[in-house]
PLY file of the C-alpha trace (Angstrom):
ply
format ascii 1.0
element vertex 114
property float x
property float y
property float z
element edge 113
property int vertex1
property int vertex2
end_header
-16.01 -7.70 71.91
-19.51 -9.26 71.14
-21.57 -6.91 69.07
-25.60 -6.66 69.73
-26.75 -4.69 66.64
-30.14 -4.57 66.47
-31.08 -2.67 63.15
-29.83 -1.10 60.07
-29.55 2.23 61.67
-27.24 1.33 64.44
-25.54 -0.73 61.60
-25.07 2.47 59.91
-23.89 4.51 62.81
-21.14 1.61 63.73
-19.79 1.97 60.53
-19.51 5.42 59.95
-18.12 5.64 63.57
-15.28 3.44 62.30
-14.95 4.83 59.13
-13.84 7.92 60.53
-12.14 6.28 63.36
-9.73 4.46 60.58
-9.08 7.76 58.71
-11.68 6.83 55.84
-9.07 3.52 55.21
-12.46 1.29 54.39
-15.32 1.74 52.31
-17.58 4.62 53.26
-20.92 2.74 53.34
-21.29 -1.01 54.01
-22.12 -3.33 51.07
-25.57 -4.89 52.50
-27.85 -5.09 55.70
-26.93 -5.85 58.93
-26.06 -9.26 58.97
-23.25 -11.11 61.01
-21.02 -11.93 58.14
-21.07 -7.64 57.88
-20.37 -7.41 61.38
-17.39 -9.47 61.17
-16.27 -7.64 58.47
-16.66 -4.41 60.31
-14.42 -5.62 63.10
-11.87 -6.87 61.22
-11.33 -3.43 59.36
-10.79 -2.13 62.97
-8.58 -5.13 63.87
-6.91 -4.28 60.47
-6.12 -0.60 61.57
-5.73 -1.10 65.24
-3.77 -4.51 65.56
-4.98 -4.22 69.63
-7.42 -6.31 70.62
-7.59 -3.71 73.95
-7.96 -0.48 71.59
-10.68 -2.15 69.73
-12.76 -3.07 72.67
-12.43 0.20 74.06
-13.31 1.61 70.59
-16.02 -0.32 70.07
-17.52 0.51 73.77
-17.29 4.29 73.07
-19.49 3.36 69.71
-21.96 1.39 71.84
-22.43 4.28 74.29
-22.36 6.95 71.34
-25.06 4.86 69.78
-27.14 4.65 72.94
-26.90 8.23 73.57
-26.93 9.69 70.17
-28.93 7.57 67.98
-32.65 8.79 67.94
-35.23 5.73 67.82
-38.04 5.34 64.80
-40.42 6.93 67.37
-38.41 9.68 68.07
-38.58 10.37 64.39
-41.63 9.40 63.51
-42.37 13.42 62.85
-40.11 13.51 59.99
-41.03 12.83 56.38
-38.17 11.32 54.57
-39.55 12.04 51.48
-39.63 15.79 52.09
-36.28 16.60 50.57
-36.70 20.28 51.79
-37.37 18.96 55.59
-34.33 16.99 55.50
-32.47 19.74 54.00
-33.33 21.86 57.00
-32.87 19.63 59.57
-29.55 18.82 58.04
-28.87 22.71 58.08
-29.98 22.92 61.66
-27.57 20.25 62.85
-24.85 21.32 60.93
-25.06 24.91 61.89
-25.25 24.09 65.71
-21.92 23.04 66.03
-22.79 20.96 69.10
-25.55 19.65 70.55
-25.74 21.94 73.40
-26.27 24.72 70.56
-29.34 22.52 69.47
-30.93 21.94 72.16
-30.48 25.62 73.18
-32.35 26.48 70.09
-35.65 24.36 70.69
-35.30 25.55 74.08
-34.55 22.18 76.05
-32.65 22.43 79.14
-33.16 18.95 80.56
-32.46 15.65 78.59
-33.53 12.40 80.63
0 1
1 2
2 3
3 4
4 5
5 6
6 7
7 8
8 9
9 10
10 11
11 12
12 13
13 14
14 15
15 16
16 17
17 18
18 19
19 20
20 21
21 22
22 23
23 24
24 25
25 26
26 27
27 28
28 29
29 30
30 31
31 32
32 33
33 34
34 35
35 36
36 37
37 38
38 39
39 40
40 41
41 42
42 43
43 44
44 45
45 46
46 47
47 48
48 49
49 50
50 51
51 52
52 53
53 54
54 55
55 56
56 57
57 58
58 59
59 60
60 61
61 62
62 63
63 64
64 65
65 66
66 67
67 68
68 69
69 70
70 71
71 72
72 73
73 74
74 75
75 76
76 77
77 78
78 79
79 80
80 81
81 82
82 83
83 84
84 85
85 86
86 87
87 88
88 89
89 90
90 91
91 92
92 93
93 94
94 95
95 96
96 97
97 98
98 99
99 100
100 101
101 102
102 103
103 104
104 105
105 106
106 107
107 108
108 109
109 110
110 111
111 112
112 113
């Protein structure tokens, strides 16, 4: 399956997903930015773990779907000041304590997601 990863955030999402899928048998973080060599390396780690092309493709399809559904765009995160450690910690605390996306949406009184 050909991966069309557009930016470093997507690449990190894929890498983290594969890291957890392979029971942490790969490095926790990619060594460099997104490029074709690192994408091939990531796919090689997945192949080593499963050694089954059909399962590998299913995992990559699931990652793509989750990435498209979960990863916020840069414009959706514009309100976040990445240099404000307190704000980042508050957000992480809120996300982790929610235990589910539904609880988080309820906290913000969001009933419908398009």
